[in-house]
C-alpha positions in Angstrom: 2.8 -6.0 17.1 3.9 -2.8 18.8 5.6 -1.5 15.7 2.6 -2.4 13.6 0.3 -0.5 15.9 2.7 2.4 16.0 2.7 2.6 12.2 -1.1 2.5 12.1 -1.4 5.1 14.7 1.0 7.5 12.9 -1.1 7.0 9.7 -4.5 6.7 11.3 -6.1 9.3 9.0 -4.3 8.2 5.9 -6.8 6.3 3.7 -3.9 5.4 1.3 -2.1 3.3 4.0 -1.6 -0.2 2.7 0.0 -3.5 3.5 3.0 -2.8 1.3 3.8 0.5 3.0 3.5 -1.1 6.4 5.6 -4.1 5.5 8.3 -1.8 4.1 8.3 0.4 7.2 8.7 -2.8 9.3 11.5 -4.1 7.0 9.7 -7.3 6.1 7.9 -8.7 3.1 4.1 -8.4 2.9 3.8 -12.2 3.0 5.8 -12.3 6.2 3.7 -9.5 7.7 0.5 -11.2 6.7 1.7 -14.5 8.3 2.6 -12.9 11.6 -0.6 -10.9 11.9 -2.7 -13.9 10.9 -1.0 -16.1 13.4 -1.3 -13.6 16.2 -4.8 -12.2 15.5 -6.5 -14.7 13.2 -7.2 -11.8 10.8 -5.6 -10.5 7.7 -3.6 -7.3 7.9 -6.3 -5.3 6.2 -8.9 -6.6 8.6 -6.6 -5.8 11.5 -6.1 -2.2 10.3 -9.8 -1.7 9.7 -10.8 -3.1 13.1 -8.0 -1.1 14.9 -9.2 2.1 13.3 -12.8 1.4 14.2 -11.8 0.7 17.8 -9.7 3.9 18.0 -12.5 6.0 16.6 -15.0 4.6 19.2 -12.5 5.1 22.0 -12.2 8.9 21.4 
């Protein structure tokens, strides 16, 4: 999760960031990434990214 969050943080203002880019940066398939995020958070990767960005925006 730490690597995922770091990748989102480093691209927080990039609206083009997508699951395939993140999966590639983490050296895993998008299916594997989806499965891990879903198991840990109960949300899809896209939902996780969206919710994380919203929380970061409100924290500033």
